[in-house]
All heavy atoms as a GROMACS GRO file, in nm:
protein
  590
    1MET      N    1  -1.863   0.895  -2.771
    1MET     CA    2  -1.771   0.861  -2.666
    1MET      C    3  -1.810   0.930  -2.536
    1MET      O    4  -1.898   0.886  -2.470
    1MET     CB    5  -1.630   0.903  -2.712
    1MET     CG    6  -1.570   0.809  -2.804
    1MET     SD    7  -1.396   0.819  -2.769
    1MET     CE    8  -1.330   0.704  -2.875
    2GLY      N    9  -1.748   1.038  -2.502
    2GLY     CA   10  -1.782   1.106  -2.379
    2GLY      C   11  -1.726   1.036  -2.255
    2GLY      O   12  -1.661   0.931  -2.266
    3GLY      N   13  -1.749   1.094  -2.143
    3GLY     CA   14  -1.695   1.031  -2.018
    3GLY      C   15  -1.553   1.075  -1.993
    3GLY      O   16  -1.482   1.118  -2.086
    4SER      N   17  -1.509   1.054  -1.880
    4SER     CA   18  -1.374   1.091  -1.843
    4SER      C   19  -1.285   0.966  -1.834
    4SER      O   20  -1.338   0.856  -1.812
    4SER     CB   21  -1.367   1.170  -1.711
    4SER     OG   22  -1.416   1.086  -1.608
    5ILE      N   23  -1.162   0.984  -1.848
    5ILE     CA   24  -1.064   0.873  -1.833
    5ILE      C   25  -1.032   0.862  -1.685
    5ILE      O   26  -0.997   0.961  -1.618
    5ILE     CB   27  -0.938   0.906  -1.913
    5ILE    CG1   28  -0.971   0.921  -2.064
    5ILE    CG2   29  -0.831   0.803  -1.892
    5ILE    CD1   30  -0.855   0.969  -2.150
    6PRO      N   31  -1.045   0.735  -1.632
    6PRO     CA   32  -1.013   0.718  -1.491
    6PRO      C   33  -0.869   0.748  -1.460
    6PRO      O   34  -0.779   0.728  -1.543
    6PRO     CB   35  -1.040   0.567  -1.466
    6PRO     CG   36  -1.123   0.526  -1.583
    6PRO     CD   37  -1.089   0.615  -1.697
    7SER      N   38  -0.845   0.806  -1.344
    7SER     CA   39  -0.708   0.839  -1.304
    7SER      C   40  -0.644   0.716  -1.238
    7SER      O   41  -0.709   0.621  -1.199
    7SER     CB   42  -0.709   0.954  -1.205
    7SER     OG   43  -0.762   0.917  -1.086
    8TRP      N   44  -0.515   0.722  -1.214
    8TRP     CA   45  -0.444   0.617  -1.145
    8TRP      C   46  -0.503   0.602  -1.006
    8TRP      O   47  -0.506   0.490  -0.950
    8TRP     CB   48  -0.295   0.640  -1.147
    8TRP     CG   49  -0.230   0.613  -1.274
    8TRP    CD1   50  -0.175   0.705  -1.358
    8TRP    CD2   51  -0.220   0.485  -1.343
    8TRP    NE1   52  -0.130   0.643  -1.472
    8TRP    CE2   53  -0.154   0.505  -1.467
    8TRP    CE3   54  -0.259   0.356  -1.306
    8TRP    CZ2   55  -0.130   0.402  -1.556
    8TRP    CZ3   56  -0.231   0.251  -1.392
    8TRP    CH2   57  -0.168   0.280  -1.519
    9GLY      N   58  -0.539   0.716  -0.945
    9GLY     CA   59  -0.603   0.704  -0.810
    9GLY      C   60  -0.728   0.623  -0.811
    9GLY      O   61  -0.755   0.549  -0.719
   10ASP      N   62  -0.807   0.631  -0.918
   10ASP     CA   63  -0.927   0.550  -0.929
   10ASP      C   64  -0.892   0.404  -0.932
   10ASP      O   65  -0.954   0.318  -0.868
   10ASP     CB   66  -1.005   0.586  -1.059
   10ASP     CG   67  -1.062   0.726  -1.054
   10ASP    OD1   68  -1.088   0.779  -0.944
   10ASP    OD2   69  -1.082   0.783  -1.162
   11TYR      N   70  -0.789   0.368  -1.010
   11TYR     CA   71  -0.745   0.228  -1.016
   11TYR      C   72  -0.692   0.184  -0.883
   11TYR      O   73  -0.716   0.070  -0.838
   11TYR     CB   74  -0.638   0.214  -1.126
   11TYR     CG   75  -0.690   0.227  -1.265
   11TYR    CD1   76  -0.646   0.325  -1.348
   11TYR    CD2   77  -0.792   0.141  -1.313
   11TYR    CE1   78  -0.697   0.342  -1.481
   11TYR    CE2   79  -0.840   0.153  -1.444
   11TYR     CZ   80  -0.796   0.253  -1.525
   11TYR     OH   81  -0.842   0.267  -1.651
   12SER      N   82  -0.615   0.266  -0.820
   12SER     CA   83  -0.557   0.235  -0.686
   12SER      C   84  -0.667   0.205  -0.590
   12SER      O   85  -0.660   0.107  -0.509
   12SER     CB   86  -0.466   0.343  -0.637
   12SER     OG   87  -0.354   0.357  -0.724
   13ALA      N   88  -0.771   0.291  -0.591
   13ALA     CA   89  -0.884   0.273  -0.495
   13ALA      C   90  -0.953   0.141  -0.525
   13ALA      O   91  -0.988   0.063  -0.435
   13ALA     CB   92  -0.978   0.391  -0.508
   14ALA      N   93  -0.977   0.110  -0.659
   14ALA     CA   94  -1.046  -0.015  -0.692
   14ALA      C   95  -0.962  -0.135  -0.650
   14ALA      O   96  -1.021  -0.234  -0.601
   14ALA     CB   97  -1.070  -0.016  -0.841
   15ILE      N   98  -0.832  -0.130  -0.667
   15ILE     CA   99  -0.744  -0.241  -0.625
   15ILE      C  100  -0.751  -0.257  -0.474
   15ILE      O  101  -0.763  -0.371  -0.419
   15ILE     CB  102  -0.601  -0.219  -0.674
   15ILE    CG1  103  -0.597  -0.232  -0.826
   15ILE    CG2  104  -0.505  -0.317  -0.609
   15ILE    CD1  105  -0.470  -0.183  -0.887
   16PHE      N  106  -0.747  -0.150  -0.401
   16PHE     CA  107  -0.753  -0.152  -0.254
   16PHE      C  108  -0.886  -0.215  -0.210
   16PHE      O  109  -0.887  -0.303  -0.124
   16PHE     CB  110  -0.737  -0.014  -0.196
   16PHE     CG  111  -0.759  -0.008  -0.048
   16PHE    CD1  112  -0.660  -0.056   0.040
   16PHE    CD2  113  -0.877   0.040   0.007
   16PHE    CE1  114  -0.681  -0.051   0.179
   16PHE    CE2  115  -0.900   0.045   0.141
   16PHE     CZ  116  -0.799  -0.001   0.229
   17ILE      N  117  -0.994  -0.167  -0.265
   17ILE     CA  118  -1.128  -0.218  -0.229
   17ILE      C  119  -1.138  -0.368  -0.262
   17ILE      O  120  -1.186  -0.444  -0.173
   17ILE     CB  121  -1.237  -0.140  -0.300
   17ILE    CG1  122  -1.242   0.006  -0.244
   17ILE    CG2  123  -1.377  -0.210  -0.287
   17ILE    CD1  124  -1.326   0.101  -0.328
   18ALA      N  125  -1.092  -0.409  -0.373
   18ALA     CA  126  -1.096  -0.553  -0.410
   18ALA      C  127  -1.017  -0.635  -0.310
   18ALA      O  128  -1.059  -0.745  -0.268
   18ALA     CB  129  -1.046  -0.575  -0.552
   19ALA      N  130  -0.897  -0.585  -0.272
   19ALA     CA  131  -0.816  -0.660  -0.175
   19ALA      C  132  -0.884  -0.665  -0.040
   19ALA      O  133  -0.881  -0.772   0.023
   19ALA     CB  134  -0.680  -0.588  -0.162
   20MET      N  135  -0.947  -0.560   0.004
   20MET     CA  136  -1.015  -0.561   0.135
   20MET      C  137  -1.132  -0.654   0.130
   20MET      O  138  -1.158  -0.729   0.229
   20MET     CB  139  -1.060  -0.417   0.172
   20MET     CG  140  -0.947  -0.322   0.208
   20MET     SD  141  -0.836  -0.385   0.337
   20MET     CE  142  -0.944  -0.403   0.471
   21VAL      N  143  -1.209  -0.653   0.022
   21VAL     CA  144  -1.323  -0.746   0.012
   21VAL      C  145  -1.276  -0.891   0.017
   21VAL      O  146  -1.333  -0.972   0.087
   21VAL     CB  147  -1.401  -0.721  -0.120
   21VAL    CG1  148  -1.498  -0.834  -0.153
   21VAL    CG2  149  -1.473  -0.588  -0.112
   22ARG      N  150  -1.161  -0.923  -0.047
   22ARG     CA  151  -1.107  -1.056  -0.046
   22ARG      C  152  -1.060  -1.095   0.097
   22ARG      O  153  -1.088  -1.201   0.147
   22ARG     CB  154  -0.988  -1.066  -0.141
   22ARG     CG  155  -0.924  -1.205  -0.145
   22ARG     CD  156  -0.813  -1.217  -0.245
   22ARG     NE  157  -0.715  -1.111  -0.229
   22ARG     CZ  158  -0.617  -1.106  -0.135
   22ARG    NH1  159  -0.606  -1.198  -0.042
   22ARG    NH2  160  -0.531  -1.005  -0.129
   23ILE      N  161  -0.987  -1.003   0.164
   23ILE     CA  162  -0.939  -1.027   0.301
   23ILE      C  163  -1.053  -1.052   0.394
   23ILE      O  164  -1.053  -1.147   0.475
   23ILE     CB  165  -0.852  -0.912   0.345
   23ILE    CG1  166  -0.717  -0.911   0.266
   23ILE    CG2  167  -0.822  -0.918   0.497
   23ILE    CD1  168  -0.636  -0.784   0.283
   24ILE      N  169  -1.155  -0.970   0.387
   24ILE     CA  170  -1.272  -0.988   0.471
   24ILE      C  171  -1.343  -1.119   0.445
   24ILE      O  172  -1.378  -1.193   0.537
   24ILE     CB  173  -1.370  -0.867   0.458
   24ILE    CG1  174  -1.307  -0.739   0.516
   24ILE    CG2  175  -1.504  -0.895   0.520
   24ILE    CD1  176  -1.377  -0.614   0.478
   25ALA      N  177  -1.352  -1.157   0.320
   25ALA     CA  178  -1.425  -1.277   0.285
   25ALA      C  179  -1.348  -1.401   0.335
   25ALA      O  180  -1.403  -1.500   0.374
   25ALA     CB  181  -1.442  -1.287   0.133
   26GLU      N  182  -1.212  -1.389   0.337
   26GLU     CA  183  -1.128  -1.502   0.378
   26GLU      C  184  -1.115  -1.510   0.528
   26GLU      O  185  -1.068  -1.612   0.582
   26GLU     CB  186  -0.991  -1.491   0.311
   26GLU     CG  187  -0.996  -1.513   0.161
   26GLU     CD  188  -0.861  -1.486   0.096
   26GLU    OE1  189  -0.768  -1.439   0.164
   26GLU    OE2  190  -0.852  -1.505  -0.026
   27SER      N  191  -1.144  -1.402   0.600
   27SER     CA  192  -1.121  -1.405   0.744
   27SER      C  193  -1.245  -1.463   0.816
   27SER      O  194  -1.352  -1.469   0.761
   27SER     CB  195  -1.095  -1.260   0.791
   27SER     OG  196  -1.214  -1.189   0.805
   28ASP      N  197  -1.221  -1.499   0.941
   28ASP     CA  198  -1.328  -1.546   1.024
   28ASP      C  199  -1.381  -1.430   1.110
   28ASP      O  200  -1.458  -1.458   1.205
   28ASP     CB  201  -1.282  -1.661   1.114
   28ASP     CG  202  -1.261  -1.790   1.033
   28ASP    OD1  203  -1.327  -1.807   0.930
   28ASP    OD2  204  -1.173  -1.871   1.074
   29ALA      N  205  -1.337  -1.313   1.087
   29ALA     CA  206  -1.378  -1.196   1.168
   29ALA      C  207  -1.527  -1.165   1.143
   29ALA      O  208  -1.576  -1.188   1.036
   29ALA     CB  209  -1.292  -1.080   1.132
   30PRO      N  210  -1.593  -1.119   1.244
   30PRO     CA  211  -1.732  -1.082   1.229
   30PRO      C  212  -1.745  -0.971   1.121
   30PRO      O  213  -1.657  -0.885   1.111
   30PRO     CB  214  -1.773  -1.023   1.364
   30PRO     CG  215  -1.671  -1.074   1.463
   30PRO     CD  216  -1.546  -1.097   1.381
   31LYS      N  217  -1.852  -0.980   1.048
   31LYS     CA  218  -1.869  -0.884   0.936
   31LYS      C  219  -1.979  -0.784   0.956
   31LYS      O  220  -1.988  -0.686   0.883
   31LYS     CB  221  -1.887  -0.961   0.808
   31LYS     CG  222  -1.761  -1.040   0.776
   31LYS     CD  223  -1.782  -1.140   0.666
   31LYS     CE  224  -1.658  -1.227   0.646
   31LYS     NZ  225  -1.612  -1.304   0.752
   32ARG      N  226  -2.064  -0.807   1.053
   32ARG     CA  227  -2.176  -0.718   1.076
   32ARG      C  228  -2.182  -0.686   1.227
   32ARG      O  229  -2.132  -0.762   1.308
   32ARG     CB  230  -2.310  -0.782   1.039
   32ARG     CG  231  -2.315  -0.817   0.885
   32ARG     CD  232  -2.439  -0.893   0.854
   32ARG     NE  233  -2.437  -1.015   0.935
   32ARG     CZ  234  -2.527  -1.113   0.925
   32ARG    NH1  235  -2.622  -1.101   0.837
   32ARG    NH2  236  -2.519  -1.219   1.001
   33TRP      N  237  -2.240  -0.571   1.260
   33TRP     CA  238  -2.250  -0.534   1.399
   33TRP      C  239  -2.330  -0.630   1.480
   33TRP      O  240  -2.300  -0.658   1.593
   33TRP     CB  241  -2.313  -0.391   1.411
   33TRP     CG  242  -2.213  -0.285   1.372
   33TRP    CD1  243  -2.091  -0.301   1.312
   33TRP    CD2  244  -2.229  -0.145   1.393
   33TRP    NE1  245  -2.031  -0.180   1.292
   33TRP    CE2  246  -2.110  -0.084   1.343
   33TRP    CE3  247  -2.327  -0.071   1.448
   33TRP    CZ2  248  -2.093   0.053   1.347
   33TRP    CZ3  249  -2.309   0.069   1.450
   33TRP    CH2  250  -2.194   0.126   1.401
   34ARG      N  251  -2.435  -0.692   1.422
   34ARG     CA  252  -2.515  -0.788   1.498
   34ARG      C  253  -2.426  -0.908   1.533
   34ARG      O  254  -2.460  -0.977   1.632
   34ARG     CB  255  -2.638  -0.825   1.423
   34ARG     CG  256  -2.611  -0.917   1.306
   34ARG     CD  257  -2.737  -0.952   1.226
   34ARG     NE  258  -2.720  -0.887   1.097
   34ARG     CZ  259  -2.821  -0.830   1.026
   34ARG    NH1  260  -2.940  -0.836   1.073
   34ARG    NH2  261  -2.797  -0.777   0.911
   35ASP      N  262  -2.325  -0.936   1.455
   35ASP     CA  263  -2.238  -1.050   1.483
   35ASP      C  264  -2.148  -1.027   1.607
   35ASP      O  265  -2.089  -1.124   1.656
   35ASP     CB  266  -2.147  -1.081   1.364
   35ASP     CG  267  -2.224  -1.117   1.237
   35ASP    OD1  268  -2.343  -1.159   1.250
   35ASP    OD2  269  -2.171  -1.099   1.128
   36VAL      N  270  -2.139  -0.902   1.651
   36VAL     CA  271  -2.063  -0.874   1.775
   36VAL      C  272  -2.154  -0.823   1.884
   36VAL      O  273  -2.114  -0.746   1.971
   36VAL     CB  274  -1.946  -0.775   1.746
   36VAL    CG1  275  -1.838  -0.846   1.661
   36VAL    CG2  276  -1.992  -0.651   1.679
   37ASP      N  277  -2.281  -0.859   1.876
   37ASP     CA  278  -2.381  -0.835   1.975
   37ASP      C  279  -2.414  -0.687   2.001
   37ASP      O  280  -2.443  -0.646   2.117
   37ASP     CB  281  -2.344  -0.904   2.108
   37ASP     CG  282  -2.333  -1.054   2.094
   37ASP    OD1  283  -2.410  -1.112   2.017
   37ASP    OD2  284  -2.242  -1.117   2.158
   38ILE      N  285  -2.406  -0.606   1.897
   38ILE     CA  286  -2.454  -0.469   1.910
   38ILE      C  287  -2.602  -0.468   1.876
   38ILE      O  288  -2.642  -0.506   1.769
   38ILE     CB  289  -2.378  -0.375   1.813
   38ILE    CG1  290  -2.233  -0.369   1.857
   38ILE    CG2  291  -2.442  -0.238   1.812
   38ILE    CD1  292  -2.141  -0.289   1.769
   39PRO      N  293  -2.688  -0.435   1.973
   39PRO     CA  294  -2.833  -0.439   1.952
   39PRO      C  295  -2.878  -0.333   1.851
   39PRO      O  296  -2.828  -0.220   1.855
   39PRO     CB  297  -2.893  -0.419   2.090
   39PRO     CG  298  -2.785  -0.402   2.184
   39PRO     CD  299  -2.657  -0.399   2.113
   40ALA      N  300  -2.976  -0.367   1.773
   40ALA     CA  301  -3.036  -0.272   1.674
   40ALA      C  302  -3.087  -0.146   1.744
   40ALA      O  303  -3.080  -0.036   1.689
   40ALA     CB  304  -3.143  -0.338   1.595
   41GLU      N  305  -3.133  -0.162   1.869
   41GLU     CA  306  -3.189  -0.047   1.937
   41GLU      C  307  -3.086   0.062   1.972
   41GLU      O  308  -3.125   0.175   2.003
   41GLU     CB  309  -3.254  -0.096   2.069
   41GLU     CG  310  -3.367  -0.193   2.056
   41GLU     CD  311  -3.319  -0.335   2.029
   41GLU    OE1  312  -3.216  -0.377   2.084
   41GLU    OE2  313  -3.385  -0.407   1.948
   42THR      N  314  -2.958   0.026   1.964
   42THR     CA  315  -2.856   0.127   1.997
   42THR      C  316  -2.806   0.210   1.874
   42THR      O  317  -2.731   0.301   1.890
   42THR     CB  318  -2.734   0.058   2.060
   42THR    OG1  319  -2.673  -0.029   1.964
   42THR    CG2  320  -2.774  -0.017   2.187
   43LEU      N  321  -2.852   0.169   1.757
   43LEU     CA  322  -2.804   0.234   1.633
   43LEU      C  323  -2.832   0.387   1.633
   43LEU      O  324  -2.747   0.468   1.595
   43LEU     CB  325  -2.862   0.170   1.508
   43LEU     CG  326  -2.824   0.024   1.490
   43LEU    CD1  327  -2.885  -0.028   1.364
   43LEU    CD2  328  -2.676   0.002   1.496
   44ALA      N  329  -2.948   0.426   1.678
   44ALA     CA  330  -2.982   0.568   1.680
   44ALA      C  331  -2.893   0.646   1.778
   44ALA      O  332  -2.849   0.758   1.752
   44ALA     CB  333  -3.128   0.591   1.719
   45ILE      N  334  -2.864   0.582   1.892
   45ILE     CA  335  -2.775   0.644   1.994
   45ILE      C  336  -2.635   0.658   1.935
   45ILE      O  337  -2.570   0.761   1.949
   45ILE     CB  338  -2.775   0.562   2.124
   45ILE    CG1  339  -2.910   0.565   2.186
   45ILE    CG2  340  -2.667   0.615   2.219
   45ILE    CD1  341  -2.931   0.466   2.299
   46LEU      N  342  -2.588   0.556   1.863
   46LEU     CA  343  -2.456   0.557   1.804
   46LEU      C  344  -2.448   0.668   1.694
   46LEU      O  345  -2.347   0.742   1.685
   46LEU     CB  346  -2.421   0.424   1.742
   46LEU     CG  347  -2.398   0.308   1.845
   46LEU    CD1  348  -2.394   0.172   1.774
   46LEU    CD2  349  -2.274   0.336   1.924
   47ALA      N  350  -2.554   0.682   1.621
   47ALA     CA  351  -2.559   0.789   1.520
   47ALA      C  352  -2.553   0.928   1.580
   47ALA      O  353  -2.483   1.015   1.538
   47ALA     CB  354  -2.683   0.776   1.428
   48GLN      N  355  -2.627   0.945   1.697
   48GLN     CA  356  -2.617   1.070   1.766
   48GLN      C  357  -2.477   1.098   1.818
   48GLN      O  358  -2.427   1.208   1.803
   48GLN     CB  359  -2.714   1.072   1.889
   48GLN     CG  360  -2.859   1.081   1.854
   48GLN     CD  361  -2.949   1.065   1.974
   48GLN    OE1  362  -2.907   1.013   2.082
   48GLN    NE2  363  -3.071   1.113   1.965
   49ASP      N  364  -2.414   0.992   1.873
   49ASP     CA  365  -2.280   1.007   1.920
   49ASP      C  366  -2.177   1.040   1.810
   49ASP      O  367  -2.086   1.114   1.833
   49ASP     CB  368  -2.234   0.880   1.997
   49ASP     CG  369  -2.306   0.860   2.130
   49ASP    OD1  370  -2.372   0.955   2.175
   49ASP    OD2  371  -2.295   0.751   2.186
   50ALA      N  372  -2.204   0.986   1.693
   50ALA     CA  373  -2.115   1.014   1.581
   50ALA      C  374  -2.107   1.164   1.546
   50ALA      O  375  -2.003   1.214   1.503
   50ALA     CB  376  -2.156   0.937   1.457
   51MET      N  377  -2.220   1.235   1.574
   51MET     CA  378  -2.226   1.377   1.542
   51MET      C  379  -2.141   1.455   1.638
   51MET      O  380  -2.118   1.574   1.616
   51MET     CB  381  -2.365   1.425   1.543
   51MET     CG  382  -2.460   1.359   1.440
   51MET     SD  383  -2.408   1.394   1.270
   51MET     CE  384  -2.312   1.249   1.228
   52GLN      N  385  -2.086   1.391   1.743
   52GLN     CA  386  -2.001   1.460   1.840
   52GLN      C  387  -1.855   1.432   1.816
   52GLN      O  388  -1.769   1.471   1.898
   52GLN     CB  389  -2.042   1.418   1.981
   52GLN     CG  390  -2.191   1.433   2.015
   52GLN     CD  391  -2.239   1.576   1.993
   52GLN    OE1  392  -2.176   1.672   2.032
   52GLN    NE2  393  -2.349   1.590   1.929
   53GLN      N  394  -1.822   1.365   1.708
   53GLN     CA  395  -1.681   1.323   1.679
   53GLN      C  396  -1.620   1.414   1.574
   53GLN      O  397  -1.642   1.398   1.456
   53GLN     CB  398  -1.682   1.176   1.631
   53GLN     CG  399  -1.745   1.076   1.723
   53GLN     CD  400  -1.683   1.081   1.859
   53GLN    OE1  401  -1.563   1.087   1.877
   53GLN    NE2  402  -1.768   1.079   1.963
   54PRO      N  403  -1.545   1.516   1.617
   54PRO     CA  404  -1.491   1.610   1.518
   54PRO      C  405  -1.402   1.543   1.409
   54PRO      O  406  -1.408   1.587   1.292
   54PRO     CB  407  -1.404   1.703   1.604
   54PRO     CG  408  -1.444   1.679   1.743
   54PRO     CD  409  -1.510   1.544   1.750
   55CYS      N  410  -1.328   1.440   1.446
   55CYS     CA  411  -1.239   1.378   1.345
   55CYS      C  412  -1.326   1.317   1.234
   55CYS      O  413  -1.293   1.325   1.113
   55CYS     CB  414  -1.156   1.271   1.408
   55CYS     SG  415  -1.023   1.341   1.507
   56LEU      N  416  -1.438   1.256   1.270
   56LEU     CA  417  -1.525   1.197   1.170
   56LEU      C  418  -1.583   1.304   1.083
   56LEU      O  419  -1.588   1.292   0.957
   56LEU     CB  420  -1.639   1.119   1.244
   56LEU     CG  421  -1.752   1.069   1.152
   56LEU    CD1  422  -1.704   0.960   1.058
   56LEU    CD2  423  -1.865   1.017   1.237
   57LEU      N  424  -1.633   1.408   1.144
   57LEU     CA  425  -1.705   1.513   1.069
   57LEU      C  426  -1.612   1.606   0.993
   57LEU      O  427  -1.636   1.637   0.876
   57LEU     CB  428  -1.789   1.593   1.166
   57LEU     CG  429  -1.893   1.514   1.243
   57LEU    CD1  430  -1.957   1.599   1.350
   57LEU    CD2  431  -1.995   1.452   1.155
   58ASP      N  432  -1.501   1.644   1.051
   58ASP     CA  433  -1.411   1.741   0.988
   58ASP      C  434  -1.332   1.678   0.871
   58ASP      O  435  -1.294   1.749   0.779
   58ASP     CB  436  -1.311   1.798   1.090
   58ASP     CG  437  -1.382   1.880   1.196
   58ASP    OD1  438  -1.502   1.924   1.177
   58ASP    OD2  439  -1.324   1.904   1.304
   59ASN      N  440  -1.302   1.553   0.876
   59ASN     CA  441  -1.217   1.490   0.775
   59ASN      C  442  -1.296   1.415   0.668
   59ASN      O  443  -1.239   1.357   0.578
   59ASN     CB  444  -1.121   1.388   0.843
   59ASN     CG  445  -1.023   1.465   0.934
   59ASN    OD1  446  -0.968   1.566   0.898
   59ASN    ND2  447  -1.004   1.413   1.056
   60ASN      N  448  -1.426   1.419   0.675
   60ASN     CA  449  -1.509   1.352   0.578
   60ASN      C  450  -1.532   1.446   0.460
   60ASN      O  451  -1.566   1.562   0.481
   60ASN     CB  452  -1.648   1.315   0.639
   60ASN     CG  453  -1.718   1.210   0.557
   60ASN    OD1  454  -1.708   1.207   0.436
   60ASN    ND2  455  -1.795   1.130   0.625
   61PRO      N  456  -1.506   1.399   0.339
   61PRO     CA  457  -1.520   1.489   0.223
   61PRO      C  458  -1.669   1.523   0.192
   61PRO      O  459  -1.694   1.609   0.111
   61PRO     CB  460  -1.459   1.411   0.110
   61PRO     CG  461  -1.467   1.268   0.149
   61PRO     CD  462  -1.458   1.270   0.302
   62VAL      N  463  -1.758   1.452   0.255
   62VAL     CA  464  -1.899   1.479   0.235
   62VAL      C  465  -1.963   1.519   0.367
   62VAL      O  466  -1.930   1.460   0.474
   62VAL     CB  467  -1.972   1.350   0.182
   62VAL    CG1  468  -2.119   1.365   0.168
   62VAL    CG2  469  -1.910   1.300   0.052
   63THR      N  470  -2.053   1.614   0.362
   63THR     CA  471  -2.124   1.654   0.489
   63THR      C  472  -2.208   1.538   0.536
   63THR      O  473  -2.284   1.477   0.460
   63THR     CB  474  -2.212   1.776   0.461
   63THR    OG1  475  -2.130   1.884   0.415
   63THR    CG2  476  -2.284   1.818   0.589
   64LEU      N  477  -2.190   1.501   0.661
   64LEU     CA  478  -2.260   1.384   0.720
   64LEU      C  479  -2.363   1.431   0.822
   64LEU      O  480  -2.327   1.514   0.913
   64LEU     CB  481  -2.155   1.292   0.787
   64LEU     CG  482  -2.205   1.162   0.844
   64LEU    CD1  483  -2.244   1.071   0.727
   64LEU    CD2  484  -2.094   1.096   0.924
   65THR      N  485  -2.484   1.388   0.805
   65THR     CA  486  -2.588   1.420   0.902
   65THR      C  487  -2.614   1.300   0.990
   65THR      O  488  -2.566   1.189   0.964
   65THR     CB  489  -2.725   1.456   0.830
   65THR    OG1  490  -2.773   1.335   0.762
   65THR    CG2  491  -2.704   1.568   0.724
   66GLU      N  492  -2.690   1.324   1.097
   66GLU     CA  493  -2.728   1.214   1.185
   66GLU      C  494  -2.802   1.106   1.110
   66GLU      O  495  -2.782   0.989   1.132
   66GLU     CB  496  -2.806   1.266   1.304
   66GLU     CG  497  -2.834   1.162   1.410
   66GLU     CD  498  -2.901   1.222   1.532
   66GLU    OE1  499  -2.871   1.335   1.571
   66GLU    OE2  500  -2.989   1.152   1.583
   67GLY      N  501  -2.892   1.149   1.022
   67GLY     CA  502  -2.964   1.056   0.939
   67GLY      C  503  -2.875   0.972   0.854
   67GLY      O  504  -2.900   0.851   0.836
   68ASP      N  505  -2.771   1.037   0.794
   68ASP     CA  506  -2.674   0.962   0.711
   68ASP      C  507  -2.606   0.858   0.798
   68ASP      O  508  -2.588   0.744   0.754
   68ASP     CB  509  -2.570   1.055   0.654
   68ASP     CG  510  -2.630   1.160   0.558
   68ASP    OD1  511  -2.729   1.131   0.488
   68ASP    OD2  512  -2.572   1.269   0.549
   69ALA      N  513  -2.559   0.898   0.915
   69ALA     CA  514  -2.488   0.806   0.999
   69ALA      C  515  -2.581   0.686   1.038
   69ALA      O  516  -2.537   0.575   1.036
   69ALA     CB  517  -2.440   0.879   1.128
   70LEU      N  518  -2.702   0.717   1.072
   70LEU     CA  519  -2.798   0.609   1.107
   70LEU      C  520  -2.816   0.511   0.989
   70LEU      O  521  -2.812   0.390   1.009
   70LEU     CB  522  -2.932   0.672   1.152
   70LEU     CG  523  -3.039   0.565   1.192
   70LEU    CD1  524  -2.989   0.477   1.306
   70LEU    CD2  525  -3.166   0.635   1.225
   71ARG      N  526  -2.828   0.564   0.868
   71ARG     CA  527  -2.844   0.475   0.750
   71ARG      C  528  -2.717   0.388   0.731
   71ARG      O  529  -2.728   0.268   0.702
   71ARG     CB  530  -2.875   0.559   0.625
   71ARG     CG  531  -3.024   0.599   0.620
   71ARG     CD  532  -3.053   0.665   0.488
   71ARG     NE  533  -2.992   0.798   0.472
   71ARG     CZ  534  -3.037   0.909   0.533
   71ARG    NH1  535  -3.139   0.901   0.614
   71ARG    NH2  536  -2.977   1.021   0.510
   72LEU      N  537  -2.600   0.446   0.753
   72LEU     CA  538  -2.476   0.367   0.739
   72LEU      C  539  -2.474   0.260   0.846
   72LEU      O  540  -2.434   0.146   0.820
   72LEU     CB  541  -2.354   0.462   0.754
   72LEU     CG  542  -2.327   0.553   0.638
   72LEU    CD1  543  -2.224   0.657   0.679
   72LEU    CD2  544  -2.281   0.478   0.518
   73TYR      N  545  -2.510   0.297   0.970
   73TYR     CA  546  -2.509   0.197   1.078
   73TYR      C  547  -2.611   0.091   1.057
   73TYR      O  548  -2.587  -0.033   1.084
   73TYR     CB  549  -2.533   0.268   1.214
   73TYR     CG  550  -2.420   0.359   1.255
   73TYR    CD1  551  -2.439   0.448   1.358
   73TYR    CD2  552  -2.297   0.357   1.188
   73TYR    CE1  553  -2.334   0.537   1.396
   73TYR    CE2  554  -2.195   0.441   1.230
   73TYR     CZ  555  -2.214   0.527   1.329
   73TYR     OH  556  -2.112   0.616   1.372
   74GLN      N  557  -2.728   0.123   1.000
   74GLN     CA  558  -2.833   0.024   0.967
   74GLN      C  559  -2.777  -0.079   0.862
   74GLN      O  560  -2.802  -0.196   0.869
   74GLN     CB  561  -2.958   0.088   0.922
   74GLN     CG  562  -3.033   0.152   1.036
   74GLN     CD  563  -3.144   0.247   0.994
   74GLN    OE1  564  -3.142   0.301   0.882
   74GLN    NE2  565  -3.242   0.269   1.083
   75GLN      N  566  -2.700  -0.021   0.766
   75GLN     CA  567  -2.645  -0.111   0.662
   75GLN      C  568  -2.537  -0.198   0.723
   75GLN      O  569  -2.522  -0.314   0.682
   75GLN     CB  570  -2.583  -0.028   0.547
   75GLN     CG  571  -2.688   0.039   0.462
   75GLN     CD  572  -2.626   0.132   0.358
   75GLN    OE1  573  -2.510   0.142   0.345
   75GLN    NE2  574  -2.715   0.198   0.288
   76ALA      N  575  -2.462  -0.150   0.820
   76ALA     CA  576  -2.358  -0.230   0.886
   76ALA      C  577  -2.416  -0.332   0.981
   76ALA      O  578  -2.352  -0.430   1.017
   76ALA     CB  579  -2.263  -0.136   0.963
   77PHE      N  580  -2.544  -0.307   1.018
   77PHE     CA  581  -2.606  -0.403   1.115
   77PHE      C  582  -2.639  -0.532   1.041
   77PHE      O  583  -2.628  -0.638   1.086
   77PHE     CB  584  -2.728  -0.340   1.175
   77PHE     CG  585  -2.791  -0.429   1.279
   77PHE    CD1  586  -2.735  -0.438   1.405
   77PHE    CD2  587  -2.904  -0.498   1.254
   77PHE    CE1  588  -2.794  -0.520   1.501
   77PHE    CE2  589  -2.963  -0.585   1.347
   77PHE     CZ  590  -2.901  -0.589   1.475
   0.00000   0.00000   0.00000
């Protein structure tokens, strides 16, 4: 056997994620940064700027580096 039993919070998070994926799929809203004309060349600048946002950094449960931010932005692109 092994493994842990998921908590209600895990189920709640999964339900929320599934609902958001459905809402996004059903909407006509842009889904990627390129769809709203953000040029790929600006991603590094945006990642640098993210490192100056205390709310982003202080409230994130994981330490975020500029490289992490850039990778996230590249995925969103």
